[in-house]
C-alpha positions as CSV (number, residue, x, y, z in Angstrom):
1,X,-28.0,-116.3,-49.0
2,X,-31.3,-114.7,-48.5
3,X,-33.5,-113.3,-51.3
4,X,-32.9,-109.8,-50.0
5,X,-29.1,-110.2,-50.1
6,X,-29.2,-111.5,-53.7
7,X,-31.4,-108.6,-54.7
8,X,-29.1,-106.1,-53.1
9,X,-26.0,-107.6,-54.6
10,X,-27.7,-107.4,-58.1
11,X,-28.3,-103.7,-57.4
12,X,-24.7,-103.2,-56.4
13,X,-23.6,-104.9,-59.6
14,X,-25.9,-102.6,-61.6
15,X,-24.2,-99.6,-60.1
16,X,-20.7,-101.0,-60.8
17,X,-21.6,-101.9,-64.4
18,X,-22.9,-98.4,-65.0
19,X,-19.6,-97.0,-63.7
20,X,-18.8,-94.8,-62.1
21,X,-22.3,-93.4,-61.7
22,X,-25.7,-95.0,-62.1
23,X,-27.9,-92.1,-63.3
24,X,-31.6,-91.7,-63.8
25,X,-32.9,-91.4,-67.3
26,X,-35.9,-89.1,-67.9
27,X,-38.8,-91.1,-69.3
28,X,-42.2,-89.4,-69.6
29,X,-43.8,-92.8,-70.5
30,X,-42.7,-94.4,-67.2
31,X,-44.8,-94.3,-64.0
32,X,-42.1,-92.4,-62.0
33,X,-41.0,-90.1,-64.8
34,X,-37.5,-91.5,-64.8
35,X,-36.0,-95.0,-64.9
36,X,-32.7,-96.8,-64.2
37,X,-33.7,-99.9,-66.2
38,X,-35.2,-99.1,-69.6
39,X,-38.2,-101.1,-70.8
40,X,-38.9,-103.1,-67.6
41,X,-41.0,-101.3,-65.0
42,X,-40.9,-104.1,-62.5
43,X,-37.2,-104.5,-62.6
44,X,-36.7,-100.7,-62.4
45,X,-39.0,-100.5,-59.3
46,X,-37.1,-103.3,-57.6
47,X,-33.8,-101.7,-58.4
48,X,-34.9,-98.3,-57.1
49,X,-36.1,-99.8,-53.8
50,X,-32.9,-101.7,-53.4
51,X,-30.8,-98.6,-54.1
52,X,-32.6,-96.7,-51.4
53,X,-32.0,-99.5,-48.9
54,X,-28.3,-99.7,-49.9
55,X,-27.9,-95.9,-49.5
56,X,-29.4,-96.1,-46.0
57,X,-26.8,-98.7,-45.0
58,X,-23.9,-97.0,-46.7
59,X,-23.3,-99.4,-49.6
60,X,-23.9,-96.7,-52.2
61,X,-23.7,-92.9,-52.2
62,X,-26.6,-91.0,-53.6
63,X,-26.5,-87.6,-55.2
64,X,-29.5,-85.4,-55.8
65,X,-30.3,-84.8,-59.5
66,X,-33.7,-83.1,-59.7
67,X,-37.2,-83.3,-58.5
68,X,-40.5,-83.8,-60.3
69,X,-43.8,-82.1,-59.5
70,X,-46.6,-84.6,-58.9
71,X,-50.4,-84.3,-58.9
72,X,-51.7,-84.5,-55.3
73,X,-54.7,-86.4,-56.6
74,X,-53.3,-89.2,-58.7
75,X,-49.5,-88.8,-58.2
76,X,-48.9,-88.4,-62.0
77,X,-45.8,-86.5,-63.1
78,X,-47.8,-85.3,-66.2
79,X,-48.7,-82.0,-64.6
80,X,-48.7,-78.7,-66.5
81,X,-47.7,-75.7,-64.5
82,X,-48.5,-72.3,-66.1
83,X,-49.5,-68.7,-65.5
84,X,-53.2,-68.0,-64.9
85,X,-55.5,-65.0,-64.5
86,X,-55.8,-63.5,-61.0
87,X,-59.6,-63.2,-61.5
88,X,-61.0,-66.1,-63.5
89,X,-58.0,-68.5,-63.3
90,X,-57.9,-68.9,-67.0
91,X,-54.5,-69.6,-68.7
92,X,-55.6,-67.6,-71.8
93,X,-53.3,-64.7,-71.1
94,X,-51.3,-62.4,-73.4
95,X,-48.3,-60.4,-72.4
96,X,-48.5,-56.7,-73.3
97,X,-45.7,-54.1,-73.4
98,X,-46.5,-51.1,-71.1
99,X,-45.6,-47.5,-72.0
100,X,-45.2,-44.5,-69.8
101,X,-45.7,-40.9,-71.2
102,X,-43.4,-38.6,-69.2
103,X,-45.3,-35.4,-69.9
104,X,-48.8,-36.3,-68.6
105,X,-47.8,-39.4,-66.6
106,X,-50.1,-41.8,-68.3
107,X,-49.2,-45.5,-68.1
108,X,-50.9,-48.0,-70.3
109,X,-50.6,-50.9,-72.7
110,X,-48.8,-50.2,-75.9
111,X,-51.9,-50.9,-78.0
112,X,-53.6,-47.9,-76.3
113,X,-51.1,-45.6,-78.0
114,X,-52.3,-45.2,-81.6
115,X,-49.7,-45.2,-84.3
116,X,-49.6,-42.4,-86.9
117,X,-47.1,-40.9,-89.3
118,X,-45.4,-38.9,-86.5
119,X,-45.2,-41.6,-83.9
120,X,-47.4,-42.9,-81.0
121,X,-50.2,-40.8,-79.7
122,X,-51.0,-40.7,-76.0
123,X,-54.6,-41.6,-75.4
124,X,-54.8,-39.3,-72.3
125,X,-53.3,-35.9,-73.5
126,X,-53.3,-36.5,-77.3
127,X,-49.6,-35.5,-77.7
128,X,-47.3,-37.5,-80.0
129,X,-44.5,-39.6,-78.5
130,X,-41.4,-39.4,-80.6
131,X,-38.4,-40.7,-78.8
132,X,-38.0,-43.6,-76.4
133,X,-36.2,-42.3,-73.3
134,X,-37.0,-38.7,-74.1
135,X,-40.8,-38.6,-74.4
136,X,-41.6,-42.0,-72.9
137,X,-40.2,-45.3,-71.6
138,X,-41.3,-48.9,-71.3
139,X,-41.5,-49.9,-67.6
140,X,-42.1,-53.5,-68.4
141,X,-44.7,-56.0,-69.4
142,X,-48.2,-56.5,-68.1
143,X,-50.7,-59.3,-68.7
144,X,-54.2,-59.2,-70.1
145,X,-56.7,-62.1,-69.7
146,X,-58.5,-62.8,-73.0
147,X,-61.4,-64.3,-71.1
148,X,-62.4,-61.7,-68.6
149,X,-60.2,-58.8,-69.8
150,X,-58.5,-58.4,-66.4
151,X,-55.2,-56.6,-66.4
152,X,-52.4,-57.2,-64.0
153,X,-48.6,-56.9,-63.6
154,X,-47.9,-60.4,-62.3
155,X,-50.1,-63.4,-63.0
156,X,-50.9,-66.2,-60.6
157,X,-49.4,-69.7,-61.0
158,X,-51.7,-72.7,-61.5
159,X,-51.4,-76.3,-62.6
160,X,-53.4,-78.8,-64.6
161,X,-52.9,-82.6,-64.3
162,X,-52.9,-84.1,-67.8
163,X,-53.7,-87.5,-66.4
164,X,-56.8,-86.9,-64.1
165,X,-57.7,-83.3,-65.0
166,X,-57.2,-82.0,-61.4
167,X,-56.7,-78.2,-61.5
168,X,-54.8,-76.2,-58.8
169,X,-54.5,-72.4,-58.3
170,X,-53.2,-70.0,-55.7
171,X,-52.8,-71.6,-52.2
172,X,-53.9,-75.0,-53.7
173,X,-50.4,-75.2,-55.3
174,X,-49.0,-76.0,-51.9
175,X,-50.7,-79.4,-52.3
176,X,-48.4,-80.4,-55.1
177,X,-46.0,-83.2,-54.0
178,X,-42.6,-84.0,-55.3
179,X,-40.5,-87.0,-56.2
180,X,-36.7,-86.7,-56.0
181,X,-34.4,-88.4,-58.5
182,X,-30.9,-89.4,-57.5
183,X,-27.8,-90.9,-59.0
184,X,-25.8,-93.6,-57.3
185,X,-22.2,-94.6,-57.0
186,X,-20.5,-97.4,-55.1
187,X,-19.0,-96.6,-51.7
188,X,-16.0,-98.5,-50.4
189,X,-18.3,-100.7,-48.4
190,X,-20.3,-101.5,-51.5
191,X,-17.2,-102.3,-53.5
192,X,-16.0,-104.6,-50.7
193,X,-19.4,-106.4,-50.6
194,X,-19.2,-107.0,-54.3
195,X,-15.7,-108.3,-54.1
196,X,-16.5,-110.7,-51.2
197,X,-19.8,-111.7,-52.8
198,X,-21.7,-111.0,-49.6
199,X,-23.3,-108.2,-47.7
200,X,-21.1,-107.2,-44.9
201,X,-24.0,-106.6,-42.5
202,X,-25.0,-110.3,-42.6
203,X,-22.1,-111.8,-40.6
204,X,-22.2,-109.4,-37.7
205,X,-21.0,-106.3,-39.6
206,X,-24.1,-104.4,-38.4
207,X,-25.2,-104.7,-34.8
208,X,-28.8,-104.2,-33.9
209,X,-29.9,-103.1,-30.5
210,X,-33.5,-102.6,-29.5
211,X,-34.4,-102.0,-33.2
212,X,-31.7,-99.4,-33.7
213,X,-28.6,-100.4,-35.7
214,X,-25.1,-99.5,-34.6
215,X,-22.4,-100.1,-37.3
216,X,-19.4,-102.0,-36.3
217,X,-15.9,-100.4,-36.3
218,X,-14.8,-101.6,-39.8
219,X,-18.1,-100.4,-41.3
220,X,-18.3,-97.0,-39.8
221,X,-14.6,-96.3,-40.5
222,X,-15.2,-97.1,-44.2
223,X,-18.1,-94.7,-44.2
224,X,-16.0,-92.1,-42.6
225,X,-13.3,-92.4,-45.3
226,X,-15.9,-92.2,-48.0
227,X,-17.2,-88.9,-46.4
228,X,-13.7,-87.5,-46.2
229,X,-13.1,-88.3,-49.8
230,X,-16.3,-86.6,-50.8
231,X,-15.5,-83.6,-48.7
232,X,-12.1,-83.2,-50.4
233,X,-13.6,-83.6,-53.8
234,X,-16.7,-81.5,-53.6
235,X,-16.1,-79.3,-50.5
236,X,-19.2,-80.7,-48.7
237,X,-19.1,-80.5,-44.9
238,X,-19.2,-83.4,-42.5
239,X,-18.9,-83.7,-38.7
240,X,-17.7,-86.3,-36.3
241,X,-18.7,-86.7,-32.6
242,X,-17.0,-89.2,-30.3
243,X,-19.1,-90.4,-27.3
244,X,-17.6,-92.2,-24.3
245,X,-19.9,-94.5,-22.3
246,X,-19.5,-96.0,-18.9
247,X,-19.8,-99.6,-20.0
248,X,-21.4,-101.9,-22.6
249,X,-24.1,-102.5,-20.0
250,X,-25.5,-99.1,-20.7
251,X,-25.8,-99.5,-24.5
252,X,-29.2,-101.1,-24.7
253,X,-30.7,-97.9,-23.4
254,X,-28.3,-95.5,-24.9
255,X,-28.1,-96.4,-28.6
256,X,-31.8,-96.0,-29.5
257,X,-32.0,-92.7,-27.7
258,X,-29.0,-91.3,-29.5
259,X,-30.5,-92.3,-32.9
260,X,-33.6,-90.3,-32.0
261,X,-31.6,-87.1,-32.0
262,X,-29.8,-87.5,-35.3
263,X,-30.8,-87.2,-39.0
264,X,-31.7,-90.1,-41.3
265,X,-28.3,-90.0,-43.0
266,X,-26.3,-89.9,-39.8
267,X,-24.4,-93.0,-38.9
268,X,-23.8,-94.3,-35.3
269,X,-20.9,-96.8,-35.1
270,X,-18.6,-98.4,-32.6
271,X,-15.0,-97.4,-32.1
272,X,-14.3,-99.7,-29.2
273,X,-16.1,-101.2,-26.2
274,X,-16.5,-97.8,-24.6
275,X,-16.7,-95.3,-27.5
276,X,-19.2,-94.5,-30.2
277,X,-18.5,-92.6,-33.3
278,X,-21.4,-90.4,-34.7
279,X,-20.8,-89.6,-38.4
280,X,-22.9,-86.7,-39.7
281,X,-22.6,-86.2,-43.5
282,X,-23.3,-82.8,-44.9
283,X,-23.5,-81.3,-41.4
284,X,-21.6,-78.2,-40.5
285,X,-19.7,-77.7,-37.3
286,X,-22.4,-75.3,-36.0
287,X,-25.1,-77.8,-36.6
288,X,-23.1,-80.6,-35.0
289,X,-22.5,-78.4,-31.9
290,X,-26.2,-78.1,-31.5
291,X,-26.6,-81.9,-31.7
292,X,-23.7,-82.4,-29.3
293,X,-25.5,-80.1,-26.8
294,X,-28.7,-82.1,-27.2
295,X,-26.8,-85.3,-26.5
296,X,-25.1,-83.9,-23.4
297,X,-28.4,-82.4,-22.1
298,X,-30.6,-85.4,-23.0
299,X,-33.9,-85.3,-21.1
300,X,-33.5,-88.9,-20.1
301,X,-31.5,-89.3,-16.8
302,X,-30.7,-92.8,-17.9
303,X,-28.9,-91.5,-21.0
304,X,-27.1,-88.8,-19.1
305,X,-25.8,-91.4,-16.7
306,X,-24.6,-93.7,-19.5
307,X,-22.5,-91.0,-21.2
308,X,-19.2,-90.2,-19.6
309,X,-18.2,-87.5,-22.1
310,X,-18.8,-86.5,-25.7
311,X,-16.9,-84.1,-28.0
312,X,-16.5,-83.1,-31.6
313,X,-13.4,-84.3,-33.4
314,X,-11.8,-82.3,-36.2
315,X,-10.0,-84.7,-38.6
316,X,-8.7,-82.1,-41.0
317,X,-6.1,-83.5,-43.4
318,X,-5.0,-86.2,-41.0
319,X,-3.5,-89.0,-43.1
320,X,-4.1,-91.7,-40.5
321,X,-7.8,-91.5,-39.5
322,X,-7.6,-94.4,-37.0
323,X,-4.6,-92.9,-35.1
324,X,-6.3,-89.5,-35.0
325,X,-9.5,-91.0,-33.6
326,X,-7.4,-93.0,-31.1
327,X,-5.8,-89.7,-30.0
328,X,-9.3,-88.1,-29.7
329,X,-10.6,-90.9,-27.5
330,X,-7.6,-90.7,-25.2
331,X,-8.0,-86.9,-24.9
332,X,-11.8,-87.3,-24.2
333,X,-11.0,-90.0,-21.5
334,X,-8.5,-87.6,-19.8
335,X,-11.0,-84.8,-19.5
């Protein structure tokens, strides 16, 4: 068994042992800002890399948890985002209640209305404000910069990296980069790999053609069942496209071109010698129709000649997925 396989199997075991979900733990002392293995940065880095590889091949399912803002200069997650002055960019701001005097129309900060025994006195007309809602109201809060004395309704947003001292303000905030944190759970494929003690892509379970992988029938069907289960549980959409090709002789040119049109999480697998299954997790029917149109109108004549037909397949609540797909391929072949 290769070193990679051993590393991936250890990662699968870590997901299983965490059961049912391997979640990230927030850790401000860690390099990434979160960890899966506490107290061992090297082991955690290796696990995180393996989990991403396993997710790409369908051995684990990953769920988005949150994302961290990172300094564009040093990639530290110790970045302080705060409100700043529109003029001098200082964060030394104070929030001030604003008052509006109905009678003369003056609007200003509350501290401008001097207090006396009768109430607040308007600095513009000198009249006394007695009742909120009758004499005056409070339209909201404004901000005052203690450094340059600027006044404004809405402050700007800026950031300070606590690691390298980089400051960002205004349009510079677009330079902030992000790191996403995920949780992981075993898929049926991953559970089967652990049970057999080997990665199922090693003994021909994954077929590689011109650098583009095409999953074998057993693998892609297991992925499809995982996606149907997730859809029933969480209501997430998924789409399936079946593609009929003229013969296996066309596949060397076809498979890599198809994979250029789909997303990173989409899976291309084999149903039989003349049919592909394209599984598109989290993709609505409308989005899948657009992809189907791209496939059928591919700019390459070689691809168009290789494809006989292609169509979306609605599985619904079908109890026998294999039979439903067989019906779909027969229907496609008759068209």
